[in-house]
C-alpha positions as CSV (number, residue, x, y, z in Angstrom):
1,X,0.0,0.0,0.0
2,X,1.4,3.4,-1.0
3,X,1.9,5.8,2.0
4,X,0.0,9.0,2.0
5,X,2.0,12.2,2.3
6,X,0.7,15.7,3.0
7,X,2.5,18.5,1.5
8,X,1.8,21.8,3.1
9,X,3.0,24.6,1.0
10,X,3.1,28.4,0.7
11,X,0.4,29.4,-1.9
12,X,3.0,31.2,-4.0
13,X,5.0,27.9,-4.3
14,X,2.0,25.6,-5.2
15,X,2.4,25.7,-8.9
16,X,6.1,24.9,-8.8
17,X,5.5,22.0,-6.3
18,X,2.5,20.6,-8.0
19,X,4.6,19.6,-11.1
20,X,6.6,17.2,-9.1
21,X,3.7,15.2,-7.7
22,X,3.3,12.8,-10.7
23,X,6.9,11.9,-10.6
24,X,6.3,10.3,-7.2
25,X,2.9,8.7,-7.9
26,X,4.3,5.1,-8.2
27,X,5.8,5.3,-4.7
28,X,3.2,7.4,-2.7
29,X,0.0,9.4,-2.8
30,X,0.6,13.2,-2.3
31,X,-2.0,15.8,-1.3
32,X,-1.1,19.4,-1.7
33,X,-2.5,21.9,0.6
34,X,-1.7,25.7,0.3
35,X,-1.6,28.3,3.0
36,X,-1.4,32.1,3.1
37,X,-0.5,32.4,6.8
38,X,1.2,30.2,9.2
39,X,-2.1,29.9,11.2
40,X,-3.6,28.4,8.1
41,X,-0.6,26.0,7.7
42,X,-1.2,24.8,11.4
43,X,-4.9,24.2,10.6
44,X,-4.1,22.4,7.5
45,X,-1.8,20.0,9.4
46,X,-4.3,19.6,12.2
47,X,-7.0,18.5,9.9
48,X,-4.8,15.9,8.3
49,X,-2.8,14.7,11.4
50,X,-4.6,11.4,11.7
51,X,-5.1,10.5,8.1
52,X,-1.7,10.8,6.6
53,X,1.5,8.8,7.1
54,X,3.9,11.6,6.7
55,X,4.2,15.5,6.4
56,X,6.4,17.8,4.4
57,X,6.4,21.5,4.7
58,X,7.6,24.1,2.0
59,X,10.1,25.6,4.5
60,X,11.5,25.5,8.1
61,X,9.3,28.5,9.4
62,X,5.9,26.9,8.6
63,X,7.4,23.6,10.1
64,X,8.5,25.5,13.1
65,X,5.1,27.1,13.7
66,X,3.2,23.9,13.3
67,X,5.3,22.2,16.1
68,X,5.0,25.4,18.2
69,X,1.3,25.1,18.2
70,X,0.7,21.4,18.1
71,X,3.9,20.0,19.6
72,X,6.3,17.6,18.0
73,X,4.8,15.7,15.0
74,X,4.8,12.0,15.8
75,X,4.8,10.8,12.3
76,X,7.6,11.2,9.8
77,X,7.9,14.9,8.8
78,X,10.3,17.4,7.4
79,X,10.6,20.6,5.3
80,X,12.3,21.5,1.9
81,X,15.8,22.8,2.3
82,X,17.9,25.1,0.2
83,X,21.0,23.6,-1.2
84,X,24.1,25.4,-2.5
85,X,23.0,24.5,-6.1
86,X,19.7,26.2,-5.5
87,X,21.4,29.2,-4.0
88,X,23.9,29.6,-6.8
89,X,21.1,29.2,-9.4
90,X,19.3,32.2,-7.9
91,X,22.5,34.2,-7.6
92,X,23.4,33.5,-11.2
93,X,20.1,34.7,-12.4
94,X,20.5,37.9,-10.3
95,X,23.9,38.3,-11.8
96,X,22.7,37.7,-15.4
97,X,19.8,40.2,-14.9
98,X,21.7,42.9,-13.2
99,X,25.2,43.1,-14.6
100,X,27.8,44.8,-12.5
101,X,25.5,44.7,-9.4
102,X,27.0,45.8,-6.1
103,X,26.4,42.6,-4.0
104,X,26.8,44.7,-0.7
105,X,23.5,46.2,-1.7
106,X,21.8,42.9,-2.0
107,X,19.6,41.9,1.1
108,X,19.6,38.1,1.4
109,X,17.5,35.9,3.8
110,X,19.9,33.4,5.4
111,X,19.1,30.2,3.5
112,X,20.6,28.0,6.2
113,X,23.4,26.4,4.2
114,X,26.1,24.3,5.7
115,X,28.7,26.8,4.6
116,X,29.5,30.4,4.8
117,X,27.5,32.0,2.0
118,X,29.9,35.0,1.4
119,X,32.9,32.7,1.5
120,X,31.3,31.1,-1.8
121,X,31.3,34.4,-3.6
122,X,34.3,36.2,-5.1
123,X,36.3,38.7,-3.0
124,X,34.2,42.0,-2.7
125,X,30.9,40.4,-3.5
126,X,29.6,40.0,0.1
127,X,25.9,40.3,0.5
128,X,23.9,41.7,3.4
129,X,22.5,38.6,5.0
130,X,19.6,39.0,7.3
131,X,18.6,35.8,9.3
132,X,14.9,36.2,9.3
133,X,15.0,39.5,11.3
134,X,13.1,39.6,14.6
135,X,12.3,36.0,14.5
136,X,16.0,35.2,14.7
137,X,16.3,37.2,17.7
138,X,13.9,35.1,19.6
139,X,15.3,31.6,18.7
140,X,19.0,32.1,19.5
141,X,18.5,29.8,22.6
142,X,16.5,27.2,20.6
143,X,18.3,24.2,19.1
144,X,16.0,23.2,16.3
145,X,12.8,24.5,14.6
146,X,10.8,22.2,16.7
147,X,12.4,23.2,19.9
148,X,12.0,27.0,19.5
149,X,10.1,29.2,21.7
150,X,9.1,31.9,19.3
151,X,6.2,34.0,20.5
152,X,2.9,33.1,18.6
153,X,2.4,36.7,17.7
154,X,5.7,36.9,15.9
155,X,4.8,34.0,13.9
156,X,1.4,35.3,13.1
157,X,2.9,38.7,11.9
158,X,6.1,37.4,10.3
159,X,5.1,38.3,6.8
160,X,4.2,41.9,7.8
161,X,7.4,42.1,10.0
162,X,9.6,41.0,7.2
163,X,7.8,43.2,4.5
164,X,8.3,46.2,6.8
165,X,12.0,45.5,7.0
166,X,12.3,45.0,3.3
167,X,10.3,48.0,2.6
168,X,12.4,50.3,4.9
169,X,15.8,49.1,3.6
170,X,14.4,49.9,0.1
171,X,13.1,53.3,1.0
172,X,16.3,54.1,2.8
173,X,18.2,53.3,-0.3
174,X,20.5,50.8,1.3
175,X,19.6,48.0,-0.9
176,X,19.0,47.4,-4.6
177,X,17.6,43.9,-4.5
178,X,15.8,41.6,-2.0
179,X,16.5,37.7,-2.0
180,X,13.8,36.3,0.2
181,X,12.9,32.7,1.3
182,X,9.4,33.8,2.1
183,X,7.6,32.9,-1.2
184,X,4.2,34.5,0.0
185,X,5.9,37.9,0.1
186,X,6.5,37.9,-3.8
187,X,3.2,39.5,-4.7
188,X,3.5,42.4,-2.1
189,X,7.1,43.1,-3.2
190,X,6.1,43.2,-6.7
191,X,3.1,45.6,-6.0
192,X,5.5,47.9,-4.4
193,X,8.0,47.8,-7.2
194,X,10.8,46.3,-5.1
195,X,13.2,44.3,-7.1
196,X,13.4,40.7,-5.6
197,X,14.1,37.2,-6.1
198,X,12.4,34.3,-4.3
199,X,15.0,31.8,-3.0
200,X,13.5,28.3,-3.4
201,X,14.8,24.7,-3.6
202,X,15.3,23.3,-7.1
203,X,13.0,20.5,-8.2
204,X,15.9,18.1,-7.6
205,X,16.3,19.2,-4.1
206,X,12.5,19.1,-3.5
207,X,12.4,15.5,-5.0
208,X,15.3,14.3,-2.9
209,X,13.6,15.7,0.3
210,X,10.3,13.9,-0.7
211,X,12.1,10.7,-1.4
212,X,13.8,10.9,2.0
213,X,10.5,11.4,3.7
214,X,8.8,8.4,1.8
215,X,11.9,6.2,2.8
216,X,11.4,7.2,6.4
217,X,7.6,6.4,6.2
218,X,8.4,3.0,4.5
219,X,11.1,2.3,7.0
220,X,8.5,2.6,9.8
221,X,6.0,0.6,8.0
222,X,8.4,-2.3,7.4
223,X,10.4,-1.9,10.7
224,X,10.0,-5.5,11.6
225,X,11.4,-6.5,8.3
226,X,14.7,-4.6,8.8
227,X,17.8,-6.7,9.4
228,X,20.3,-5.7,12.2
229,X,23.9,-6.8,12.2
230,X,26.5,-6.4,14.9
231,X,30.2,-6.8,14.6
232,X,32.2,-7.4,17.9
233,X,35.9,-7.0,17.9
234,X,37.8,-8.4,21.0
235,X,40.7,-10.6,22.0
236,X,38.6,-12.3,24.5
237,X,38.0,-15.9,23.4
238,X,34.9,-16.2,25.7
239,X,33.0,-13.5,23.8
240,X,30.9,-16.0,21.8
241,X,29.8,-17.8,24.9
242,X,29.1,-14.4,26.7
243,X,27.0,-13.0,23.9
244,X,24.9,-16.4,23.8
245,X,24.5,-16.2,27.6
246,X,23.3,-12.6,27.3
247,X,20.8,-13.7,24.8
248,X,19.4,-16.4,26.9
249,X,19.1,-14.1,30.0
250,X,17.3,-11.3,28.0
251,X,15.1,-13.5,25.8
252,X,16.9,-12.0,22.8
253,X,16.9,-13.9,19.4
254,X,20.6,-13.5,18.5
255,X,22.4,-15.6,15.7
256,X,26.2,-15.6,16.6
257,X,28.9,-16.6,14.2
258,X,32.7,-15.9,14.0
259,X,34.0,-14.5,10.7
260,X,37.4,-12.8,9.8
261,X,38.5,-12.2,13.4
262,X,35.1,-10.7,14.3
263,X,32.1,-12.0,16.1
264,X,28.9,-11.4,13.8
265,X,25.5,-11.0,15.7
266,X,22.4,-10.9,13.5
267,X,18.9,-10.1,14.8
268,X,15.7,-8.5,13.9
269,X,14.9,-4.8,14.3
270,X,12.2,-5.5,16.9
271,X,14.5,-7.6,19.1
272,X,17.4,-5.1,18.7
273,X,15.0,-2.2,19.9
274,X,14.1,-4.3,23.0
275,X,17.7,-4.7,24.3
276,X,18.8,-1.3,23.3
277,X,15.7,0.6,24.6
278,X,14.8,1.9,21.2
279,X,18.6,2.6,20.6
280,X,18.9,4.8,23.7
281,X,21.5,2.5,25.3
282,X,22.9,-1.1,24.7
283,X,22.5,-3.7,27.4
284,X,24.8,-6.1,25.5
285,X,27.6,-3.5,25.7
286,X,27.1,-3.0,29.3
287,X,27.0,-6.9,30.0
288,X,30.3,-7.2,28.1
289,X,31.9,-4.4,30.0
290,X,30.9,-6.1,33.3
291,X,31.9,-9.6,32.4
292,X,35.1,-9.2,30.2
293,X,38.4,-7.7,31.3
294,X,39.4,-7.1,27.8
295,X,38.3,-4.1,25.8
296,X,36.2,-4.4,22.8
297,X,34.7,-2.5,19.8
298,X,31.1,-3.0,18.8
299,X,29.3,-1.6,15.8
300,X,25.7,-2.2,14.9
301,X,24.2,-1.6,11.5
302,X,20.6,-1.6,10.3
303,X,19.5,-2.3,6.7
304,X,16.8,-3.6,4.5
305,X,18.7,-6.7,4.0
306,X,21.7,-8.4,5.7
307,X,24.4,-7.1,3.3
308,X,23.3,-3.5,3.9
309,X,23.1,-4.0,7.6
310,X,26.5,-5.6,7.7
311,X,27.9,-2.7,5.6
312,X,26.5,-0.1,8.1
313,X,27.9,-2.3,10.9
314,X,31.5,-2.2,9.4
315,X,31.2,1.6,9.2
316,X,30.0,1.8,12.8
317,X,32.7,-0.4,14.2
318,X,35.5,1.7,12.4
319,X,34.1,4.7,14.2
320,X,34.2,2.8,17.5
321,X,38.0,2.0,16.8
322,X,38.6,5.7,16.4
323,X,36.8,6.9,19.5
324,X,38.2,4.4,21.8
325,X,38.0,1.0,23.4
326,X,34.8,-0.6,24.6
327,X,32.6,1.8,22.7
328,X,29.4,1.0,20.7
329,X,28.0,2.7,17.8
330,X,25.0,2.4,15.5
331,X,24.3,3.4,11.9
332,X,20.7,3.0,10.9
333,X,19.1,2.2,7.3
334,X,19.1,6.0,6.6
335,X,22.8,6.4,7.4
336,X,22.2,8.2,10.7
337,X,25.1,7.7,13.2
338,X,24.2,7.2,16.9
339,X,26.5,6.6,19.8
340,X,28.2,5.7,21.9
341,X,25.5,3.3,23.1
342,X,25.9,2.4,26.8
343,X,23.6,0.8,29.4
344,X,21.4,3.7,30.2
345,X,22.4,6.6,27.9
346,X,24.1,7.3,24.7
347,X,27.2,9.0,26.1
348,X,30.1,7.3,27.7
349,X,31.2,10.6,29.3
350,X,28.7,12.9,30.7
351,X,28.2,16.1,28.8
352,X,29.6,19.0,30.6
353,X,27.0,20.3,33.0
354,X,26.0,23.9,32.8
355,X,26.6,24.6,36.4
356,X,30.3,23.5,36.0
357,X,31.0,25.6,33.0
358,X,32.7,28.2,35.1
359,X,35.3,25.6,36.2
360,X,36.0,24.4,32.7
361,X,39.7,24.3,31.9
362,X,40.7,27.1,29.5
363,X,42.6,24.6,27.4
364,X,39.5,24.2,25.0
365,X,40.0,27.7,23.8
366,X,36.3,28.6,23.5
367,X,34.0,30.8,25.6
368,X,32.1,29.6,28.6
369,X,28.8,30.6,26.9
370,X,29.6,28.4,23.9
371,X,30.6,25.5,26.0
372,X,27.3,25.9,27.9
373,X,25.3,25.9,24.6
374,X,27.1,23.0,23.2
375,X,26.4,21.1,26.4
376,X,22.8,22.0,26.4
377,X,22.6,20.9,22.6
378,X,24.2,17.5,23.4
379,X,21.7,17.1,26.4
380,X,18.7,17.9,24.2
381,X,19.9,15.5,21.3
382,X,21.0,12.8,23.6
383,X,24.0,12.2,21.5
384,X,27.7,13.4,21.6
385,X,28.1,13.0,17.8
386,X,27.6,16.2,15.8
387,X,28.4,17.6,12.4
388,X,29.0,21.4,11.9
389,X,25.6,21.7,10.1
390,X,23.9,20.2,13.2
391,X,25.8,22.5,15.6
392,X,25.1,25.6,13.5
393,X,21.4,24.9,13.3
394,X,21.3,23.9,17.1
395,X,23.1,26.9,18.3
396,X,21.7,29.3,15.7
397,X,25.2,30.4,14.6
398,X,26.8,30.5,11.1
399,X,28.2,27.3,9.6
400,X,31.7,28.8,9.6
401,X,31.5,29.5,13.3
402,X,30.3,26.1,14.0
403,X,33.3,24.6,12.1
404,X,35.6,26.8,13.9
405,X,34.2,25.7,17.3
406,X,34.4,22.0,16.5
407,X,37.9,22.4,15.0
408,X,39.0,24.2,18.2
409,X,37.7,21.4,20.5
410,X,39.3,18.8,18.1
411,X,42.7,20.6,18.5
412,X,42.4,21.0,22.3
413,X,41.1,17.4,23.2
414,X,37.4,18.4,23.6
415,X,36.2,16.6,20.4
416,X,37.3,13.9,18.1
417,X,36.8,13.9,14.3
418,X,35.5,10.3,13.7
419,X,34.2,10.1,10.3
420,X,34.0,12.2,7.0
421,X,31.5,11.6,4.2
422,X,30.5,13.2,1.1
423,X,27.1,13.5,-0.4
424,X,28.6,13.3,-3.8
425,X,28.4,17.0,-4.5
426,X,31.3,19.4,-4.7
427,X,32.5,21.0,-1.5
428,X,33.5,20.0,1.9
429,X,32.6,16.4,3.2
430,X,30.4,16.0,6.2
431,X,32.7,15.5,9.2
432,X,31.1,13.8,12.3
433,X,32.7,14.8,15.6
434,X,32.5,13.1,18.9
435,X,32.4,15.8,21.5
436,X,34.2,14.8,24.8
437,X,34.4,17.9,26.9
438,X,35.8,16.0,29.8
């Protein structure tokens, strides 16, 4: 049965998005619903909350407002993101239509890229970047759209507030062009004669986001069919017997076999969820630590078949080797890295507590405020593993600043770069950091 996806979009983006629906018709049934205001977006979601399998929004602000009003969305959900390719497409169009334009007189909404936008432009071509104006001021302490505490009245008036800022900048003569992410403002800017471009994701970006959401929905529908593979590396010759004993004591259906110097453990997703408390810990890891004197590395992988699960387990155990002995990591079918997994929580070392920040050694080379915010983000996520993009979004700072913070921590022993992956596009690979702060 095809999953049902509700795509809640700004009215001005409706036509562009509607062209994509038939390209996904074989995999899912998509219903488009358009809003003029964020209140309408929240109402559209509420009326569909029980009858759809997943939800996708045309941007992070409507998504944030819906979760602000209704709480976290229990079903798979997400929003369209702006890629570097989409950003450059818009900037190329701007340059072609405005030869010789002074980019310092371009007012640009921050598209939340995992890079410093002005670093992508030639020297002397820096734009004025405005991060959603008053809204940004209220979410600096928030760690994700669904965790923000933006006052409802700001959400309700965001279009008017943003339009006032754009209009004033234009009337004051400080900008020549507006580049906005708020598609529904297009007609108002057009009526006032303010040159503007709407920064939107490309069709390819939107299709990729939709495909990811459909995969998440189907992963949930077929969770019991997913395979789980664990790879255990240790010099302890009693490890097969210990794993088998753990299985008997915990009623876990584990198939254990030795291969290429490793112990392979195969089980179902449901069984794995039971003895890892829905991946919040790993009782097997705790059991091995208690009953083995030797250190070990343990990597878990989830996949739609055993080869994929084993491949993810191989990636996870490589990360365990880099982090340190007796650590356990998991990579799921979507490629998400979680860990370290221990008996009761995901972190092997407690995150730096806020009340102890004042006593933090100066060797980390970053401010007490940044340490406190990184600590709070780790506690919120329940995971010590971060990329610079996740840190930037969580702390509401620029991607460049996030990279500098993580690099500084890595240089001073406060973090460890444990993996680097590329999404196949040009640019920096995604580096995962294990934040220690001990």
